[in-house]
C-alpha positions as a Markdown table, in Angstrom:
| # | Residue | x | y | z |
|---|---|---|---|---|
| 1 | Met | -0.1 | -0.1 | -0.1 |
| 2 | Lys | 1.2 | 3.4 | -0.6 |
| 3 | Gln | 1.5 | 5.6 | 2.6 |
| 4 | Asn | -1.3 | 8.2 | 1.4 |
| 5 | Glu | -4.1 | 5.4 | 0.7 |
| 6 | Ser | -4.7 | 3.1 | 3.8 |
| 7 | Ser | -2.9 | 1.5 | 6.8 |
| 8 | Val | -1.1 | -2.0 | 5.9 |
| 9 | Thr | -2.8 | -3.3 | 8.8 |
| 10 | Ser | -6.4 | -2.4 | 8.0 |
| 11 | Leu | -5.9 | -3.9 | 4.6 |
| 12 | Val | -4.4 | -7.0 | 5.9 |
| 13 | Ser | -7.1 | -7.5 | 8.3 |
| 14 | Ala | -9.6 | -7.2 | 5.9 |
| 15 | Phe | -7.8 | -9.5 | 3.8 |
| 16 | Ala | -7.9 | -12.0 | 6.8 |
| 17 | Arg | -11.5 | -11.5 | 7.2 |
| 18 | Ala | -12.3 | -11.8 | 3.6 |
| 19 | Tyr | -10.4 | -15.1 | 3.4 |
| 20 | His | -12.2 | -16.7 | 6.5 |
| 21 | Ser | -15.5 | -15.6 | 5.0 |
| 22 | Gln | -14.8 | -17.5 | 1.8 |
| 23 | Tyr | -12.9 | -20.4 | 2.8 |
| 24 | Asp | -13.1 | -21.6 | 6.6 |
| 25 | Thr | -15.6 | -23.7 | 8.2 |
| 26 | Pro | -17.0 | -23.2 | 10.7 |
| 27 | Lys | -17.3 | -19.4 | 10.9 |
| 28 | Ile | -15.8 | -17.5 | 13.9 |
| 29 | Phe | -16.9 | -14.2 | 12.5 |
| 30 | Asp | -18.4 | -13.9 | 9.0 |
| 31 | Asp | -17.6 | -10.5 | 7.4 |
| 32 | Phe | -19.1 | -11.5 | 3.9 |
| 33 | Ile | -18.5 | -7.8 | 2.9 |
| 34 | Ala | -14.8 | -7.7 | 3.5 |
| 35 | Lys | -13.8 | -9.2 | 0.1 |
| 36 | Asp | -15.7 | -6.1 | -1.5 |
| 37 | Leu | -13.6 | -3.6 | -0.2 |
| 38 | Ile | -10.4 | -5.3 | -1.2 |
| 39 | Ser | -9.6 | -5.2 | -5.3 |
| 40 | Gln | -8.6 | -8.5 | -7.1 |
| 41 | Glu | -5.4 | -7.0 | -7.6 |
| 42 | Glu | -4.8 | -6.5 | -3.8 |
| 43 | Phe | -6.1 | -9.7 | -2.7 |
| 44 | Ser | -3.8 | -11.4 | -5.4 |
| 45 | Arg | -0.9 | -9.2 | -4.2 |
| 46 | Ile | -1.1 | -10.1 | -0.7 |
| 47 | Arg | -1.7 | -13.5 | -1.5 |
| 48 | Glu | 1.3 | -14.0 | -3.4 |
| 49 | Asn | 3.2 | -12.0 | -0.9 |
| 50 | Met | 2.2 | -14.2 | 2.0 |
| 51 | Ile | 2.9 | -17.5 | 0.0 |
| 52 | Gln | 6.6 | -16.0 | -1.1 |
| 53 | Gly | 7.0 | -15.1 | 2.4 |
| 54 | Ile | 6.7 | -18.4 | 4.0 |
| 55 | Pro | 10.6 | -18.6 | 4.8 |
| 56 | Phe | 10.0 | -15.8 | 7.0 |
| 57 | Phe | 6.9 | -17.5 | 8.9 |
| 58 | Asn | 7.9 | -20.9 | 9.0 |
| 59 | Gln | 10.4 | -22.7 | 6.4 |
| 60 | Asp | 9.4 | -26.3 | 7.4 |
| 61 | Ile | 6.0 | -25.5 | 6.5 |
| 62 | Gly | 7.2 | -24.0 | 3.1 |
| 63 | Gln | 8.9 | -27.1 | 2.3 |
| 64 | Arg | 6.1 | -29.5 | 3.2 |
| 65 | Phe | 3.8 | -27.4 | 1.1 |
| 66 | Gln | 6.1 | -26.2 | -1.7 |
| 67 | Asp | 3.8 | -27.7 | -4.5 |
| 68 | His | 0.8 | -26.7 | -2.7 |
| 69 | Pro | 0.7 | -22.7 | -2.4 |
| 70 | Asp | -3.0 | -22.7 | -1.3 |
| 71 | Glu | -2.2 | -24.7 | 1.6 |
| 72 | Ile | 0.8 | -22.4 | 2.5 |
| 73 | Leu | -1.9 | -19.5 | 2.2 |
| 74 | Lys | -4.3 | -21.2 | 4.4 |
| 75 | Trp | -1.4 | -21.7 | 7.2 |
| 76 | Ile | -0.1 | -18.4 | 7.1 |
| 77 | Thr | -3.7 | -16.7 | 7.4 |
| 78 | Gln | -5.1 | -19.2 | 9.9 |
| 79 | Val | -1.8 | -19.3 | 12.1 |
| 80 | Gln | -0.8 | -15.7 | 11.7 |
| 81 | Leu | -3.3 | -13.1 | 10.3 |
| 82 | Ser | -6.8 | -14.3 | 11.1 |
| 83 | Pro | -7.0 | -15.4 | 15.0 |
| 84 | Thr | -7.2 | -12.0 | 16.5 |
| 85 | Pro | -9.1 | -9.9 | 14.1 |
| 86 | Leu | -12.0 | -12.7 | 13.8 |
| 87 | Ala | -12.4 | -13.5 | 17.4 |
| 88 | Arg | -12.3 | -9.9 | 18.6 |
| 89 | Ala | -14.7 | -8.7 | 16.1 |
| 90 | Ala | -17.1 | -11.6 | 17.2 |
| 91 | Phe | -16.6 | -10.6 | 20.7 |
| 92 | Cys | -17.2 | -6.9 | 20.0 |
| 93 | Glu | -20.2 | -7.5 | 18.0 |
| 94 | Lys | -21.9 | -9.8 | 20.2 |
| 95 | Val | -21.4 | -7.2 | 23.3 |
| 96 | Leu | -22.7 | -4.5 | 21.0 |
| 97 | Leu | -26.0 | -6.1 | 19.7 |
| 98 | Asn | -26.6 | -6.7 | 23.3 |
| 99 | Glu | -26.0 | -3.1 | 24.2 |
| 100 | Val | -28.4 | -2.0 | 21.7 |
| 101 | Met | -31.1 | -4.2 | 23.1 |
| 102 | Leu | -30.2 | -2.4 | 26.5 |
| 103 | Gly | -30.4 | 1.1 | 25.1 |
| 104 | Val | -27.1 | 2.2 | 23.3 |
| 105 | Lys | -28.0 | 4.7 | 20.4 |
| 106 | Gln | -24.3 | 5.5 | 19.3 |
| 107 | Tyr | -21.5 | 3.4 | 18.3 |
| 108 | Val | -18.1 | 5.1 | 17.8 |
| 109 | Ile | -15.6 | 2.8 | 16.1 |
| 110 | Leu | -11.9 | 4.2 | 16.7 |
| 111 | Gly | -9.5 | 3.0 | 14.1 |
| 112 | Ala | -12.5 | 1.8 | 12.0 |
| 113 | Gly | -10.2 | 0.9 | 9.0 |
| 114 | Leu | -12.4 | -1.2 | 6.7 |
| 115 | Asp | -14.9 | -1.9 | 9.1 |
| 116 | Thr | -18.1 | -3.2 | 7.5 |
| 117 | Phe | -20.6 | -3.5 | 10.5 |
| 118 | Cys | -22.9 | -0.7 | 9.0 |
| 119 | Phe | -23.5 | -2.6 | 5.7 |
| 120 | Arg | -23.8 | -6.0 | 7.5 |
| 121 | His | -26.8 | -4.6 | 9.8 |
| 122 | Pro | -29.0 | -2.6 | 7.8 |
| 123 | Glu | -31.7 | -3.5 | 10.2 |
| 124 | Leu | -30.0 | -1.0 | 12.8 |
| 125 | Glu | -30.5 | 2.0 | 10.6 |
| 126 | Asn | -33.0 | 3.8 | 12.5 |
| 127 | Arg | -31.7 | 2.5 | 15.9 |
| 128 | Leu | -28.2 | 3.2 | 16.0 |
| 129 | Glu | -26.0 | 6.2 | 14.9 |
| 130 | Ile | -22.4 | 4.9 | 13.7 |
| 131 | Phe | -19.3 | 7.1 | 13.9 |
| 132 | Glu | -16.2 | 5.8 | 12.3 |
| 133 | Ile | -12.9 | 7.3 | 13.3 |
| 134 | Asp | -9.6 | 7.3 | 11.6 |
| 135 | His | -6.9 | 8.8 | 9.7 |
| 136 | Pro | -8.1 | 10.9 | 7.0 |
| 137 | Ala | -6.1 | 9.0 | 4.2 |
| 138 | Thr | -7.5 | 5.5 | 5.6 |
| 139 | Gln | -11.0 | 7.2 | 5.4 |
| 140 | Lys | -10.3 | 8.6 | 1.8 |
| 141 | Phe | -9.4 | 5.0 | 0.7 |
| 142 | Lys | -12.5 | 3.3 | 2.3 |
| 143 | Arg | -15.0 | 6.1 | 0.8 |
| 144 | Lys | -13.1 | 5.5 | -2.5 |
| 145 | Arg | -13.9 | 1.7 | -2.3 |
| 146 | Leu | -17.3 | 2.2 | -1.3 |
| 147 | Ala | -17.9 | 4.1 | -4.2 |
| 148 | Asp | -16.2 | 1.8 | -6.4 |
| 149 | Thr | -18.4 | -1.0 | -5.4 |
| 150 | Ser | -21.7 | 0.9 | -5.5 |
| 151 | Phe | -22.1 | 0.9 | -1.7 |
| 152 | Gln | -24.5 | 3.7 | -0.8 |
| 153 | Ile | -23.4 | 5.4 | 2.5 |
| 154 | Pro | -26.4 | 5.6 | 4.7 |
| 155 | Ser | -27.6 | 8.5 | 6.7 |
| 156 | His | -26.7 | 7.0 | 10.0 |
| 157 | Leu | -23.1 | 6.3 | 9.2 |
| 158 | His | -20.7 | 9.2 | 10.2 |
| 159 | Phe | -17.0 | 9.5 | 8.9 |
| 160 | Val | -14.8 | 11.5 | 11.5 |
| 161 | Ser | -11.3 | 12.2 | 10.5 |
| 162 | Met | -9.0 | 12.3 | 13.4 |
| 163 | Asp | -5.5 | 11.3 | 14.6 |
| 164 | Phe | -6.8 | 10.4 | 17.9 |
| 165 | Thr | -3.3 | 9.0 | 19.2 |
| 166 | Asn | -2.5 | 12.9 | 19.5 |
| 167 | Lys | -5.7 | 13.9 | 21.3 |
| 168 | Phe | -9.1 | 12.8 | 21.2 |
| 169 | Ser | -11.6 | 15.5 | 19.9 |
| 170 | Asn | -14.9 | 15.3 | 21.3 |
| 171 | Gln | -16.0 | 18.5 | 19.2 |
| 172 | Ser | -15.2 | 16.5 | 16.0 |
| 173 | Leu | -17.6 | 14.0 | 17.1 |
| 174 | Ile | -20.3 | 16.5 | 17.8 |
| 175 | Asp | -19.8 | 18.1 | 14.4 |
| 176 | Glu | -20.7 | 15.1 | 12.9 |
| 177 | Gly | -24.2 | 14.7 | 14.9 |
| 178 | Phe | -22.7 | 12.8 | 18.1 |
| 179 | Asp | -24.9 | 13.5 | 21.3 |
| 180 | Asp | -23.1 | 13.5 | 24.4 |
| 181 | Asn | -26.6 | 12.7 | 26.3 |
| 182 | Lys | -27.1 | 9.3 | 24.6 |
| 183 | Lys | -25.8 | 6.0 | 25.7 |
| 184 | Thr | -22.6 | 5.0 | 23.4 |
| 185 | Phe | -20.8 | 2.2 | 22.9 |
| 186 | Phe | -17.1 | 2.4 | 21.7 |
| 187 | Ser | -14.7 | 0.0 | 20.1 |
| 188 | Leu | -11.0 | 0.4 | 19.9 |
| 189 | Leu | -9.9 | -3.0 | 18.0 |
| 190 | Gly | -6.4 | -3.5 | 17.0 |
| 191 | Val | -5.3 | 0.0 | 18.1 |
| 192 | Ser | -3.8 | -0.1 | 21.8 |
| 193 | Tyr | -0.6 | -2.1 | 20.6 |
| 194 | Tyr | 0.6 | 1.1 | 18.4 |
| 195 | Leu | -0.1 | 3.6 | 21.2 |
| 196 | Thr | 2.2 | 4.4 | 24.2 |
| 197 | Lys | 1.0 | 3.9 | 27.5 |
| 198 | Glu | 0.5 | 7.4 | 28.1 |
| 199 | Glu | -1.5 | 7.8 | 24.9 |
| 200 | Ile | -3.8 | 5.2 | 25.7 |
| 201 | Ser | -4.3 | 6.3 | 29.6 |
| 202 | Ser | -4.9 | 9.9 | 28.0 |
| 203 | Leu | -7.3 | 8.5 | 25.3 |
| 204 | Phe | -9.6 | 6.6 | 28.2 |
| 205 | Asn | -9.5 | 9.6 | 30.3 |
| 206 | His | -11.3 | 11.7 | 27.6 |
| 207 | Leu | -13.2 | 9.1 | 25.7 |
| 208 | Leu | -16.2 | 8.5 | 27.9 |
| 209 | Thr | -16.0 | 11.8 | 30.0 |
| 210 | Lys | -19.3 | 13.4 | 28.9 |
| 211 | Val | -21.5 | 10.3 | 27.7 |
| 212 | Pro | -23.9 | 8.8 | 30.3 |
| 213 | Pro | -23.1 | 6.1 | 33.1 |
| 214 | Gly | -23.6 | 2.5 | 31.3 |
| 215 | Ser | -22.0 | 3.6 | 28.3 |
| 216 | Ser | -19.1 | 1.2 | 27.5 |
| 217 | Ile | -16.0 | 0.1 | 25.5 |
| 218 | Val | -14.6 | -3.3 | 24.0 |
| 219 | Phe | -10.8 | -3.3 | 23.3 |
| 220 | Asp | -8.1 | -5.7 | 22.9 |
| 221 | Tyr | -4.6 | -5.5 | 24.5 |
| 222 | Ala | -1.4 | -7.4 | 24.7 |
| 223 | Asp | -0.2 | -8.8 | 28.0 |
| 224 | Glu | 3.1 | -8.2 | 29.8 |
| 225 | Lys | 4.6 | -11.2 | 27.8 |
| 226 | Leu | 4.2 | -9.5 | 24.4 |
| 227 | Phe | 7.9 | -8.6 | 24.0 |
| 228 | Lys | 9.1 | -12.0 | 25.4 |
| 229 | Glu | 6.7 | -14.6 | 24.1 |
| 230 | Lys | 7.6 | -16.0 | 20.8 |
| 231 | Gly | 4.3 | -17.8 | 20.1 |
| 232 | Met | 3.4 | -20.9 | 18.3 |
| 233 | Ser | 5.6 | -21.0 | 15.2 |
| 234 | Asn | 7.2 | -17.5 | 16.5 |
| 235 | Arg | 3.9 | -16.0 | 15.4 |
| 236 | Val | 4.1 | -13.4 | 18.3 |
| 237 | Glu | 7.6 | -12.4 | 17.3 |
| 238 | Asn | 6.4 | -12.4 | 13.9 |
| 239 | Met | 3.7 | -10.2 | 14.3 |
| 240 | Leu | 6.1 | -7.6 | 15.9 |
| 241 | Lys | 8.3 | -8.0 | 13.1 |
| 242 | Met | 5.5 | -7.6 | 10.6 |
| 243 | Ala | 4.2 | -4.5 | 12.3 |
| 244 | Ser | 7.6 | -2.8 | 12.3 |
| 245 | Val | 8.2 | -3.6 | 8.8 |
| 246 | Gly | 4.6 | -1.9 | 7.9 |
| 247 | Gly | 5.7 | 1.3 | 9.7 |
| 248 | Glu | 3.5 | 0.7 | 12.8 |
| 249 | Thr | 5.6 | -0.4 | 15.5 |
| 250 | Met | 4.1 | -2.1 | 18.5 |
| 251 | Gln | 4.6 | 0.2 | 21.7 |
| 252 | Ser | 2.5 | -1.2 | 24.6 |
| 253 | Cys | 1.8 | -4.3 | 26.6 |
| 254 | Phe | 0.2 | -4.4 | 30.1 |
| 255 | Ser | -0.5 | -6.5 | 33.1 |
| 256 | Tyr | -4.1 | -6.9 | 34.1 |
| 257 | Asp | -3.7 | -4.8 | 37.1 |
| 258 | Glu | -2.2 | -2.0 | 35.2 |
| 259 | Ile | -5.2 | -2.2 | 32.9 |
| 260 | Glu | -7.7 | -2.1 | 35.7 |
| 261 | Asn | -6.1 | 0.8 | 37.4 |
| 262 | Met | -6.0 | 2.8 | 34.0 |
| 263 | Leu | -9.7 | 2.0 | 33.5 |
| 264 | Glu | -10.5 | 2.7 | 37.3 |
| 265 | Lys | -8.9 | 6.3 | 36.9 |
| 266 | Ala | -11.0 | 6.8 | 33.9 |
| 267 | Gly | -14.0 | 6.0 | 35.6 |
| 268 | Leu | -14.6 | 2.7 | 34.1 |
| 269 | Leu | -15.1 | -1.0 | 35.6 |
| 270 | Ile | -14.0 | -4.1 | 33.8 |
| 271 | Tyr | -17.5 | -6.0 | 33.2 |
| 272 | Glu | -15.9 | -8.8 | 31.2 |
| 273 | His | -12.4 | -10.1 | 30.4 |
| 274 | Leu | -11.2 | -12.6 | 28.2 |
| 275 | Ser | -7.8 | -14.2 | 28.4 |
| 276 | Pro | -6.4 | -16.1 | 25.7 |
| 277 | Thr | -7.5 | -19.6 | 27.1 |
| 278 | Thr | -11.0 | -18.1 | 27.4 |
| 279 | Ile | -10.9 | -16.5 | 24.0 |
| 280 | Asn | -9.5 | -20.0 | 22.8 |
| 281 | Glu | -12.3 | -21.9 | 24.5 |
| 282 | Arg | -15.2 | -19.7 | 23.2 |
| 283 | Phe | -14.2 | -18.9 | 19.7 |
| 284 | Phe | -11.7 | -21.9 | 18.5 |
| 285 | Ser | -12.9 | -25.0 | 20.2 |
| 286 | Asn | -13.6 | -28.2 | 18.2 |
| 287 | Arg | -11.8 | -27.0 | 15.0 |
| 288 | Ser | -9.7 | -29.3 | 12.6 |
| 289 | Asp | -7.8 | -26.7 | 10.9 |
| 290 | Tyr | -4.9 | -24.3 | 12.2 |
| 291 | Leu | -7.1 | -21.5 | 14.0 |
| 292 | Ile | -6.2 | -21.1 | 17.4 |
| 293 | Ala | -6.2 | -18.0 | 19.9 |
| 294 | Phe | -3.0 | -15.7 | 20.0 |
| 295 | Glu | -1.0 | -16.3 | 22.8 |
| 296 | Thr | -0.7 | -12.9 | 24.4 |
| 297 | Ile | -3.8 | -10.8 | 23.4 |
| 298 | His | -6.7 | -10.1 | 25.9 |
| 299 | Tyr | -10.3 | -8.7 | 25.2 |
| 300 | Ile | -12.0 | -6.3 | 27.7 |
| 301 | His | -15.5 | -5.1 | 28.0 |
| 302 | Ala | -15.4 | -1.9 | 30.3 |
| 303 | Val | -18.5 | -0.1 | 31.4 |
| 304 | Lys | -18.7 | 3.8 | 32.6 |
| 305 | Lys | -19.6 | 3.9 | 36.6 |
C-alpha cells in the first residue's frame, strides 16, 4: 500500500476476514462484505506476498507444502493473520448487539479501517448512529472503495477524520451529529498495541467523560509477555516484526492490574475480561484447521460507572 492510501494493518485485517468468510468452516466471524472492499489485484498481491514469504514464517511448512501454495496461504492466514481480527470482532459485535437491546443509541469505532458493521446490519439504520473514526487517508481510501463497489453510505453512518493518537476530539464527533447525552458504545480494536501507555491512558480519560453512565467500550490489548513470548511457530515475534516493517511499530503491553488501574482512573469498571485461554475456548474449540487464539492477546468490555 502507498503511504497516502490506507494503513497496511487495515488492509491485511480485511484480507484475513475476507479469506475466512470465503474459505473457512465453521465461521468464527463472517465478514461477507470484506472481500468487496479489497480489489482483486490487492487480494492477489497479498496472497502472493504471503506465499512467497513463507520462509519468514516457517521454513518447514514452506518445504512441506512447496507444491501446494493454497495450503501455504491457509497456514499463514489461519496461524498468523486471522485469529485476533476474527475473534475480537466476534466478541465486540456480540457485546454491541446486546448493548443496543439495552438502550445504546450511538456506536463509535476508533481505528475503523475497513470496518463493515454498518453494511452487514442494515436493520439498525433507524436505531443506531455509527461514527467511524480514523486517519483521513484511510477514510479517503475506504470512501473510494465504497463508491467503486456501489455501496451507498446510509444517513446513520458518519465519518470522523481524526488522529486520536495525539488527542481525542469530542468536538469533531459533535460536529458530525454525536450527542453527549445518549448512551454510547465504543470499540477500540487493533489499536492499543501501537500507542504508548501515556497515549492510551489519555484516550481512556477523555473518551467516555461526557457520555452517560452505562456507556461502555470493548478493546483488545497485549499482556506483559508481548515482547518475550515467541508464540506458536514464532507468530507473536513475527507479528511484532511485520508491524515494524509496515511502519506501525507495536509499543505497549500491560499486566491485568495495570489495565484495571488505568480504567479505574478513567471511571470505568471491567465488566468482562477474556484471557487467551478463554478466547480459545469460546471461539476456537472443536476445530480441525490451524485456527487457535493468539497467546498474548486479551479482550475487555469496560463500563462507565
